[in-house]
Phi, psi and omega in degrees: 000140181278106187291334175294324173297311182295320178297321179296311183297320179275353180075030179275134185275325191226160172296323179302311176298324175293328175289322179295322178298313180296325176291320177294320173298321177294310176300318181296313180299315180298308185298324180291326177287323178292321184272351178306312179296315173297329177289319177287329177300326186293326178269013176061036172252118176216174186297330184296332175302325187261004181298325184270008179255144178298127186060028181306318178301322181293312180295323181294320180292321182291321176297320178301305180303318184293321184283323188282338180309305173304323181297318180298317177307316184290315179295325178306307182292324176299306180296330179288322174299313176302324176261017172061037178238018184302317182299318174297312178289330181292322177297320176297315178296318175298319175302307182304317186291322178298318178290338180257016172113358182258032184302324186294339183273356181233000000 
C-alpha cells in the first residue's frame, strides 16, 4: 500500500503521526477484545446463558460484537488522547456516528 496516498487521504502530515495512528488502532483493538469479557461479565452475560438456545453461540457472538463496538469507540478516543491524536480520531468518530444515524448531533 502506498502510505503517501493514505497520509493524503487522512490529512496526516508526517510518517511519525501515521505510525502513532497505527499503534493507537492496534492498542485499541487489543484492549477492546481483552476488556470485552470482563465488561460482559459485569452485565452477567456469558456463553453459558446461550448454551440451551438454538444457535446460541452465534447469538452470543453477535451480542458480544454489538456490546463491544461502543467500548471500542470509547477506548479509541481515550488512547488517542494519550498519544495526542485526539483531533484526528474525533473526526473519524464523527464520520462513523453520522453514518450510523447520529447526523443531527454533528
